[in-house]
N, C-alpha and C positions, 0 to 999 in steps of 0.2 A: 577249795572249800565251793558249793553252788550257796546261792541265796535260796532258793526255795529247795522244795521235792513237791513228788507230784504223781498223778495216777489216771490213765486212762480207764474210762467206764463206758461199758455197752448201754447206753441208756441214753435217750433226749435228754435236751437242756435244760427244762423244766423240772424233770424228775430227779435230776444231778444236783439242780441248785437245791432240791427237797432235801434229800437224804443227806448233802452235806450241811444244810442248816440242824437237820435233825440229831445227825452225830456230832455237831459242834455243843448244841445247850445239851446233849446228853455227858459230853463229858466236861462241864462247867462251863461253856464259854457263852456270852450273849453278846449276841450280834445286835451291834449299837449303828451300824452303819450299813447303806446297801448303796452300790452305785449300780446301773442301768447303763454300761456304757453303749452299748448299741443305740437306745434310747436318747441317751445324752448328746452321741455324735451327731444323730437325725437332726434333733432339735437344733442343736449349735453349730452346727459347720453343713449341716444338708449333705452329710455323708454316711454309706450304708457301712455297717460292720457285722462281721458276727454276731451272734446271741453272746454276750461277755459280762459277768454280772463281778463286782467286787464286795467279796461280805467285809465287813470290818469286824473282825473277834477281837471278845476282850471276856478274859478271865481276871473279875474283881478281885480275888483273893491276891493272882500273881501279879497284878496292877498297881495293887497296893504298897505291897511289898518290894515291887522295881522303884515306884516313889519314893517308899522311905530312902531306900536306897542313892536314888540319883535324883532330883524333883527337876530336873527337864528329858527326862525320858519320856515324859510326855509327848514330845516331838514327836517321836518315833512308833508312838503307839494307834490304834489298835494295830493286833496282829489282822495281815490282809489276807485272803482266801480270794483266790480266783477261780470261777466255773465257765468255761469255756466251751464250746460248742466246737468242737472236730471236723465234722460230716460224718456221714455214714453211719449214723446213729449212735456213734461216740463222743464222748464228751470230756475232758480235763478237768481233773480238781488239782490245782495246786496250791500251796501255804507256804508263807516265809518260812525261813529260819532262820528265828531270834538270835541265835547265837551269831548269824552270819551276819548282824545285824548292829547288836550291840558290844562287836568286838572293838569298834569305831570308837567307844566311849572308853575302853581302858580301863575299868572297874573291874576286877576279879570279883567282887561282892555279885555285882550286877551278870555277871556273866552264870554264876552257878544259878540263879534265877531263870535266866535265859535258857539256860541246858534241860531245868526242868519242862518249861513252857513246850521247848523244841519236841523233848518227848512227846508231851501231850497232844502236840498238833501232828506229830507224826502218825502214834496212834490213830487219831480219827481220821486221819488220809488214807492208810495200809487197811484200817475196817471198810472203808468204805466199799 
């Protein structure tokens, strides 16, 4: 089982970030964190890196449900979605598979919640 699912878009980086953010919001997710990896690496260690953004996506209803099932699951939240420039007008969007990450906890009830979140995230990525 892969730990992510992805799609390559025929658009520039900032357009992909905008489209991904809008699609996540339309699906009920909020973007609670954004990390500009390119900017951070340049500032912290003076390394040039391709455009790469980590979006911390959270669906409050699903997060609440997961936290009621397993109080330490917050260590694995939010669901990260990355947008990275692949060159030649192509940008990849990849999302964590929450089922893959939640399997390590070993709680069947939590796994059912993760399956619903996976379905939501897969739909977002597929529809981009």
